[in-house]
C-alpha angles and dihedrals in degrees: 000000000000130000088272088065130230095280093055093050089047088055092050090053093045091053090056094053121097098183117100130192119269094027129112115237132176124235089253093060094048091051090051087054091052092049089051092054090048089050091063085079099222097100132076093194132018114186126173124212125193121201125185117231137173090259095046140280118335113214117205123180112201110209129194110195120222115252123261112269107245099170152329126245122196123213124188095007112130100157101034107098115227090230091065088053091048093049090048097052102027095102091050101056113108094018133102106275110259113198092209097054091040090055092052090053092053089050087057089059092048089047090055089059095045095049089055094043091243119151098232138112142161106265103178145010128210119190119200124212086246089064099253117135120213113206115202109209125194117207124181105230118196110241103177140000122209136175125226124188113209130202111250093227108036097026085225124132113275119228098227121024123204096219124066111242091231089060088064101036088054089068093050112093094189111097134193108269095035125109109261108256119195090203094052090045088057091052091048094051089049093051092054091046091054095062083079092224098098127071095193131016131179139161120221121193117205132181115268122219089253116077114252094021135102138193121226123215118193108206115199134178113203125222132213106275106174135059148152127221135175130190144144140218146145121299112206092204090057100040097096103116101047130301094298094059089065096054111117135175126211138199124190133189122181133170124179098188104043110182088353090287099109088248111151123222123186125181125176127174121186116189124195138158091256104037148001117227124190139176131192124180129174120184129185105192095197114023111216089337091273121177094249090062088230112182128196134205124193116187136178117182148139119215139182118208126179110262100209091113090072106014099042115168116255091243091055094047093051089047089061091059094244100124147287101294104211119031109241116228094010100157095206091051094237117168131237101001146012122348114274095025109138118237122197108264091013116075120220115261093025118172112281092226096057093040097048090051094045092051089063135230098295095058091041090057088054091050091046089057092049090050090056090052089047096248099124134057147175128026095326093062092046094053088048089057093045092049093045090049091050088052095047089049093061105304093267088145102236117220131026094286092058091051093053091052094053093052102041112006132093123244126226093274129095118303125208133202112231117203129180109191137179118180148137130219132194118200129188134176109232096184134354085272105034130063131172133205128194123181149155131212144172118223137188113194131185139151123243129201124231090279092054098253119136116249137196099203133030128231091282092053091251118144115254095192134048099227093053089237127104091270142033122214130207144167113209136188117198137194124186138179128195127189118194114189115221091226092051134281134090141223128197129186123177142170133195127191121190117213120216093222090158132032109273099020118132122273117197145124119222122198123192135178134180136177132175131175136176126203122195115228103185105301092340128088124211109201127188128183139183134193130176141160144175135200126212121196130004113015120182113184094257091062093046120109111257117218125204133041144084094318096033129034106349116216092053133080120253106295096353095127091059147281115246147169087244130028143178126191126181133185140187126190137181104208114198123188113233122173112332123295093016125088129182124217137192113196145178123201131187129180140171142177092219091238093296095119090103091055092066110096109267092007091246090178097053093042087061095045095247109170097226092218128056146142137207138193136190153119137272150160131237132204117203111227134167091259095050133281118318105223126205114179141169118206138177118210125213091272091060094252118142125214136176121225132195125190143164123218130009120322113264 
């Protein structure tokens, strides 16, 4: 009765039989043959009949073929696409229904649900006489979602939870009316766990009173989210007047679930004899639970960071192999090269008296020795002698130049860059790969000497601020876009524009770009990265791009390659897995200020003989930890100097 024809179906049935004429068979053997015929899948019924004759028993098997499959109708399927059904049954239309092939087509539909983690399956099939199959599909539809907070010890529901339920449910993408998806539920549990305020999270589906529906219960165990700590220690940046001057005390308060809204508050106060440092950060990771998932961070802080990346001492600069710093015996008193070369902020051919005084006592002693050897001349060498004599007679700083250095100049010790900042930033994901950040901040920046006093010039007499005062001020707006590829790799683009809201405030625009990508070659990963930037407008030394160091060109100290208005840094690494969690790495770094070191106010890099371009290579090991990789690396720069670097986290 099917398209194959009765003869074809008869051949299929005969091919399944094992009984032959003129042989004796038991009833069990005959029944097994009938089952084999039915198992071909082409027949709705298969009935044997036995008739006694003079010659023996005549065995007749009555077959009723299945109808021809004309179509398939779904009932109860809200998520299953019709194209999936069409592809599963397309080859069966117009043919006699075969139970085996029909079952495999049904399995394709159930597999579609399983691959997507959806709770759904075909539960029954009805075949009409016209050859239309009606498939009854059962999908588990979410009716309600509730949150239950459990006690950590007893695992019983608590009476009062610290976290508001809406803070948890806003991270759950599953919604009532949707078909329950196991994969989506796993993502929801991970999203709630990543808020860092839960110790345990799980999602429990339970049957609802209505058929085909379920209720979801999100069980959470809260963790301690706030704490206060106090301590003390020795600050190397403050230890300038004996051990006691470096003693500092600190107090910390942090809360990761402020008001039960998952808002984060961090307060830190550090008290010392020379300075008081503070930091206040407040982050709302999801402002007003808006659909764009906008986050906001408000910060107020003052910090002090070591300024050696810009204002490296001459001895350290020479140790890097970058040059001789101040040219000895330069009659004109020029800085960082041949006599007469113009340095930003210090004109060529400057008067020797003012220059020698500005260069500071350490340099004046060098010039004095050159004068005794006959290497200097003119007014420059005379000023050197005068300054040296003044220092040897008690360090009173003879002459006007010496007085200026005492009041506003940095000594030969370690300088620090002090910043007071108040700002706000908003961030928002645009797509799973793209995120943007916009922000604004006010800053006051200055440089302090090793006693904590603000200065206007460093030990070489070079300006440390753009305004010529102790501090520079700026109002900055920022925009940043980050692309994170699903297969690995990242790109970042940012721009900062300072606004001269008050006379004398900085006016500049800073552009930055960064890209990194790793490619697996068997067990080995080849990683390359690039970073670059450019500044237009005002550029005091504290805003220049430092080149060299752990996150730049390894083999050099921080900023020892140079500090410029522009910069590029590239790196290539070969990462080899060792024994978990250890990883070995071989790397090459290269960086350059693109010849823009002289465009930084005062040319602090050129005055210290920094090369402006350098490269390094080395080896290292990394240990994977929850806070990021711990990196220990040994690198050699292009002057043959070796340096050990230690870092935490991924390279910037």
